[in-house]
LUMMI-151301 format. One line per 3 residues: for each residue x, z, y of C-alpha. Coordinates in steps of 0.001 Angstrom, whole numbers. Layout:
X:Z:Y; ...
END
This chain:
0:0:0; 1515:-1035:3344; 1133:844:6630
-1895:-1112:7873; -3637:-550:4532; -2856:3168:4802
-4312:3279:8319; -7439:1525:7058; -7757:4008:4162
-7550:6862:6648; -10221:5263:8842; -7794:4910:11732
-8408:1260:12637; -11320:492:14941; -10271:-2864:16431
-7146:-4994:16237; -6255:-8362:17660; -4612:-10246:14768
-4162:-8236:11593; -2531:-10983:9539; 22:-11899:12225
844:-8235:12893; 1343:-7605:9178; 3665:-10603:8950
5742:-9404:11910; 5950:-5860:10544; 6998:-7098:7114
9889:-9101:8590; 11158:-6694:11278; 10898:-3163:12619
8917:-3360:15838; 8665:-1232:18962; 5167:-69:19882
3697:2306:22405; 890:4701:23129; 257:6378:26458
-1593:9266:28054; -2366:9983:31677; -1420:13472:32937
-4884:14604:34013; -3890:18199:33114; -643:20003:32348
-1478:20009:28636; -2922:17655:26077; -5896:18770:23995
-6593:17900:20377; -8747:14949:21418; -5523:13214:22506
-3751:13700:19200; -4974:10949:16864; -3389:7959:18690
-60:9775:19013; -105:10908:15387; -850:7296:14439
2190:6295:16500; 4216:8783:14467; 2989:7142:11245
4586:3910:12461; 7824:5808:13083; 7763:7173:9540
7671:3551:8339; 10793:2690:10351; 9262:1361:13581
10287:2623:17030; 7648:4546:19012; 7581:4437:22788
5773:7487:24161; 4410:6850:27645; 3166:9476:30075
1443:7825:33026; 2894:9335:36159; 1676:6270:38102
-1643:5581:36350; -2381:9312:36539; -2362:8981:40319
-5061:6299:40111; -7486:7376:37372; -8792:5459:34389
-12473:4511:34823; -12898:4377:31014; -15722:6649:29917
-16437:7824:33466; -19673:7332:35364; -18172:8218:38736
-14862:8271:40580; -12206:10763:39553; -10797:13152:42138
-7304:11982:43011; -4456:14369:42211; -1418:14946:44408
1938:13499:43403; 3290:17042:42913; 417:17994:40582
817:14821:38526; 4574:15333:38184; 4001:18908:36989
1481:17631:34455; 3906:14923:33297; 6546:17533:32524
4123:19667:30513; 2822:16758:28454; 6269:15276:27834
7402:18604:26380; 4451:18655:23975; 4926:15061:22856
8652:15610:22383; 7820:18113:19629; 5817:15536:17651
8354:12698:17450; 11888:12286:16166; 14185:11052:18957
17269:10592:16777; 18463:7685:14644; 17911:3935:14662
14184:4201:15296; 14321:7305:17483; 11387:7604:19861
11712:6653:23525; 9955:8688:26232; 8957:6781:29381
7033:7407:32596; 5354:4410:34224; 5974:5899:37678
9596:4829:37160; 8671:1144:37504; 5291:1204:39235
5930:3947:41797; 8374:1922:43869; 6523:-1431:43710
5181:-2561:47085; 1653:-3904:47465; 2712:-7496:48207
4821:-7688:45040; 1963:-6198:43024; -540:-8730:44361
1746:-11778:44077; 3605:-11088:40838; 972:-9212:38848
-2499:-9516:40387; -2249:-13318:40595; -2402:-13551:36805
-5609:-11534:36238; -8883:-13118:37347; -11684:-11086:38895
-14231:-12608:36515; -12018:-11557:33599; -11998:-7973:34868
-15725:-7896:35597; -16367:-8727:31940; -14621:-5511:30852
-17097:-2852:29715; -15289:-92:31594; -15747:-1969:34872
-19126:-3589:34201; -20646:-190:33369; -19644:1097:36807
-20923:-1751:38952; -24354:-192:39449; -23070:3270:40322
-20018:2003:42200; -16306:1682:41565; -13515:1775:44133
-10838:-900:44364; -8407:1823:43287; -10034:2355:39894
-10923:-1327:39658; -7206:-2130:39544; -6365:534:36949
-6563:-1897:34054; -3991:-4144:35786; -1592:-1220:36161
-1854:-445:32460; -1411:-4142:31663; 1724:-4046:33781
3012:-1215:31554; 2611:-3313:28410; 4306:-6291:30023
7176:-4138:31319; 7741:-2536:27906; 7561:-5972:26260
10376:-7139:28536; 12527:-3999:28512; 12007:-2704:24953
10673:-5751:23072; 7457:-3749:22610; 5008:-5843:20587
2108:-3462:19961; 7:-1055:21994; -2236:1454:20256
-4842:3716:21803; -8305:5188:21505; -11306:2887:21195
-12045:3350:24910; -8705:1661:25700; -9558:-1747:24169
-10228:-3346:27554; -6958:-2062:29026; -4976:-3127:25959
-6376:-6658:25918; -5673:-6997:29655; -2061:-6200:28812
-2058:-8924:26176; -3479:-11350:28744; -740:-10491:31227
1966:-10948:28585; 460:-14314:27676; 573:-15388:31336
3963:-13955:32326; 6123:-14293:29216; 7548:-17511:27698
5192:-19666:25675; 4840:-18420:22115; 5432:-14756:23006
3277:-12627:20754; 2012:-9099:21203; -770:-7113:19545
-3323:-4403:20182; -4888:-1825:17887; -7427:873:18665
-8428:4016:16813; -12013:5248:16497; -13330:8131:18535
-13196:11363:16522; -16732:12578:15835; -18372:15522:14094
-21026:15058:11431; -23501:17310:13279; -23338:15157:16397
-21606:17738:18604; -18440:16861:20490; -15165:17147:18627
-12460:19414:20024; -14755:21710:21976; -15441:25394:21397
-17486:27950:23286; -14334:28688:25250; -13791:25032:26168
-11239:22464:25027; -8718:23204:22275; -5396:22744:24079
-1920:22210:22671; -493:24657:25227; -308:28071:23482
-1016:29781:26806; -4363:27966:27043; -5283:28057:23337
-3314:30579:21303; -1897:29524:17915; -4423:31882:16276
-7339:30226:18115; -5866:26824:17254; -5660:27802:13567
-9219:29161:13632; -10575:25934:15109; -9305:23921:12156
-10147:26452:9455; -13757:26513:10676; -14152:22751:10101
-17362:21850:8280; -17168:20580:4698; -18738:17321:5900
-15810:16689:8293; -12740:18207:6679; -11629:15266:4517
-11988:12843:7423; -9867:15138:9591; -7230:15506:6855
-6943:11713:6826; -6867:11426:10623; -4609:14294:11579
-2317:15213:8695; 519:13483:6912; -596:14616:3472
-457:11913:805; -3477:10091:-574; -3164:12071:-3807
-3069:15428:-2001; -6117:14553:116; -8040:13294:-2923
-7314:16588:-4713; -8598:18512:-1709; -11700:16307:-1590
-12340:17233:-5227; -11946:20908:-4320; -14548:20577:-1542
-17011:19155:-4062; -16313:21548:-6945; -15308:24848:-5285
-16247:24684:-1600; -16289:28492:-1280; -12479:28553:-1614
-12127:26338:1484; -8850:24889:225; -9205:21755:2358
-9852:23748:5543; -6840:25986:4856; -4624:22945:4275
-5875:21319:7495; -5358:24483:9552; -1881:25060:8134
-729:21457:8603; -1965:21229:12187; -753:24653:13332
2677:24061:11795; 2903:20616:13420; 1976:21732:16939
3202:25344:17079; 5782:25685:14300; 6098:27723:11115
6506:31118:12817; 3285:30696:14824; 1455:29521:11699
2492:32633:9773; 1452:34787:12723; -1986:33113:12814
-2431:33695:9068; -1391:37348:9469; -3953:37903:12248
-6661:36173:10221; -5998:38335:7158; -5903:41523:9248
-9245:40758:10861; -10803:39904:7505; -9607:43133:5880
-9988:45341:8949; -6424:46625:8536; -5045:45859:11978
-2433:48644:12259; 436:46324:11338; -372:43786:14040
1905:43626:17066; 575:43899:20597; 1091:40141:21030
-871:39421:17847; -3659:41713:19038; -3843:39797:22321
-4382:36592:20333; -6770:37893:17693; -8918:40044:19973
-8985:37776:23008; -12766:37379:22954; -13923:40829:21782
-15389:43452:24163; -12667:45365:25990; -12594:48830:27533
-9798:50383:29591; -9078:54021:28772; -6993:56418:30811
-5227:58219:27961; -6237:60939:25492; -10003:60870:25014
-12527:62436:22687; -13680:59752:20267; -17390:60500:20780
-17051:60196:24564; -15036:57000:24176; -17627:55368:21898
-20324:55985:24516; -18180:55004:27522; -17102:51761:25832
-20755:51056:24876; -19868:50976:21191; -22548:53588:20442
-25636:54041:22676; -25514:57848:22823; -23378:60838:21877
-25803:61731:19104; -25540:58238:17645; -21763:58303:18094
-21483:61517:16067; -23687:60047:13354; -21604:56856:13268
-18410:58889:12859; -19670:61319:10219; -21257:58460:8270
-17875:56677:8097; -18955:53730:10240; -16083:54059:12739
-12436:53161:12182; -9368:53259:14435; -6809:50529:13767
-8323:50020:10323; -8372:53734:9374; -11779:55365:8930
-12405:58465:11067; -15050:61021:9955; -14197:63926:12280
-16619:63938:15232; -14183:66157:17165; -11367:63617:16843
-9288:63051:20003; -7288:59861:20496; -3612:60422:21237
-516:58274:21737; -172:57927:17964; -3399:55879:17906
-1961:53310:20309; -310:50141:19010; 2912:49661:20986
1442:51993:23596; -1050:49329:24661; -4048:49002:22364
-6363:50756:19949; -8810:48751:17876; -12147:50422:17203
-14430:48942:14594; -18034:50076:14168; -19670:48819:11027
-18205:45767:9313; -17717:43334:12185; -18176:44983:15577
-14710:45253:17119; -13831:46689:20521; -10374:46513:22100
-9306:49682:23896; -6566:49030:26461; -4307:51729:27894
END
């Protein structure tokens, strides 16, 4: 099975321009290809991952990936998928975002060896171009009627589109043409919403490069969930690659909570597990779904890829501690991750447990608090307390910062000191 057949098996091909010709080129030479992202924030989220992971699959087959972060296009704004104009970012904000995203992408690709990845920023060639050069050398080759036929532009004609966003597709086309000239880049890949921009790049290459020059485009389907809700969103918002925005534990939990109906598709999309390994996990979903082997494999592969082995082991440790209730061996940092969304109460120091349960609204009254304690329903850091006269001291604090109170089986409260 060749690479394109593998991508098809994984469901990663939505559209492509000339499959047979691309396969012939790839069978005779190792090509350079690129995928890009605009720095709309200082971190990517998991919705950005599939095209870049697909780019990495090409690298694993010996091809050279060019990883583009759009410092110039990020200043303009892609109209794709938008019903109204984006708010323009400052140059300083975009440059800060570029740095954050480049760091994240650098962790995904191998930059060493014959097919080591190349990191580029389109501001390096577009930022200094003057308007007359842009209009004469680039704009002359792309007809207005051609652009009006693009879905991303046509869909905005009724609501309005500025000349700035109207020209975005030409800027991205200019990227493809520049990389074709400077890196012999013959393929652009991207999400399905990028088809119009990719084909504009092919049109510009056809117009500006010598006769017979050949380049290709390939898009990847939008990631969807079987229940119709949006992929990559939680109650807390997007699932970011930045561990400060989405902790490794939260990242791990997102994947491990994948529905049975979606998990095999996501294993194919996101992981580098072999066909045989994925087929075995698919069998496990059908025959022993309660073990959640596929979800565990997905969560482990993705957390290891994005955050590393140490963060994966930390996420597993937090998960096991929360499941068992034995949280005493967690560090303060692990508690911050695992108990980020539980109710929190700030205590001054030594406090009677009954008073603390009422003050923290864990129990509704002192009478109920005493009953909860004597009935064995209250634990501190995983240890059951049955003495209603118990007073919390420094020994109940984890690293002098936290105490975890659990009432019943699942109601946790984080006490901060």
